[in-house]
C-alpha positions in Angstrom: 4.0 14.8 22.1 5.2 14.8 18.4 2.5 15.7 15.9 0.9 12.7 14.1 1.3 12.2 10.5 -0.8 10.6 8.1 0.9 8.9 5.1 -1.3 7.9 2.2 0.2 5.5 -0.3 -1.4 4.2 -3.5 -0.8 0.7 -4.8 1.9 0.2 -7.3 1.4 -0.2 -10.8 -1.2 -2.9 -11.5 -1.6 -5.4 -14.4 -4.4 -5.1 -16.9 -3.2 -8.1 -18.7 -6.3 -10.3 -18.0 -9.5 -8.5 -18.8 -11.5 -11.2 -17.2 -10.2 -10.6 -13.7 -12.3 -8.8 -11.3 -10.8 -5.4 -10.3 -10.3 -6.6 -6.8 -8.1 -9.4 -7.9 -5.8 -7.5 -10.3 -2.1 -8.3 -9.4 0.8 -5.9 -9.6 2.5 -5.4 -13.0 6.3 -6.4 -13.2 6.9 -2.5 -13.0 4.9 -2.6 -9.7 6.7 -5.4 -8.3 9.9 -3.6 -9.1 9.0 -0.2 -7.7 7.1 -1.1 -4.6 10.3 -2.0 -2.7 11.8 1.3 -3.6 9.0 3.1 -1.8 9.7 1.0 1.4 13.4 2.1 1.1 12.5 5.8 0.5 10.1 5.8 3.7 12.9 4.4 5.7 15.6 6.8 4.4 13.2 9.6 5.3 12.4 8.2 8.6 8.7 7.9 7.8 8.0 4.7 9.6 4.4 3.9 10.2 3.1 2.7 13.5 0.0 1.2 11.6 -0.9 0.4 8.1 -4.4 0.3 6.9 -4.5 -1.4 3.6 -7.2 -2.1 1.2 -7.7 -5.9 0.8 -7.5 -5.7 -2.9 -4.6 -8.0 -4.1 -2.7 -5.1 -5.7 -2.8 -3.3 -2.3 -1.9 -6.1 -0.3 1.1 -7.2 -2.5 2.2 -3.5 -2.3 2.1 -3.2 1.2 3.9 -6.6 1.5 6.8 -5.4 -0.7 7.0 -1.9 0.8 7.0 -3.4 4.6 9.9 -6.0 3.5 12.0 -2.9 3.2 11.1 -1.2 6.4 13.6 -1.6 9.5 10.8 -2.7 12.0 7.8 -4.8 11.8 4.7 -2.5 10.9 1.3 -4.2 11.9 -1.2 -4.2 9.0 -5.1 -4.0 9.0 -6.9 -4.8 6.0 -9.8 -2.7 5.8 -12.7 -3.4 3.4 -13.7 0.2 3.8 -10.7 1.4 1.9 -11.6 -0.5 -1.2 -12.9 1.9 -3.9 -13.2 4.6 -1.2 -13.0 8.4 -2.2 -10.4 10.4 -0.6 -12.9 12.4 1.5 -14.3 9.3 3.0 -10.8 8.2 4.1 -10.0 11.4 5.7 -13.5 12.0 7.2 
């Protein structure tokens, strides 16, 4: 059986244009909308295709995943995990 790999992807560049928005509801900035698909293409090019995506339910994370996933050659199921929002790296890896 091949070794499993864990890929950790942070959301693309988010917008701070509306200071009244809750952090959870911040959208992607235009730069993030442009670069997120590039990540999907690069994952495909390298053959790094996940079996499952665990995604924070924050808007910017959901939108990043949507744009990345559109560039993958196969459908990848996504689970939106509340535990990932504001989680520390150690908690995610534990």
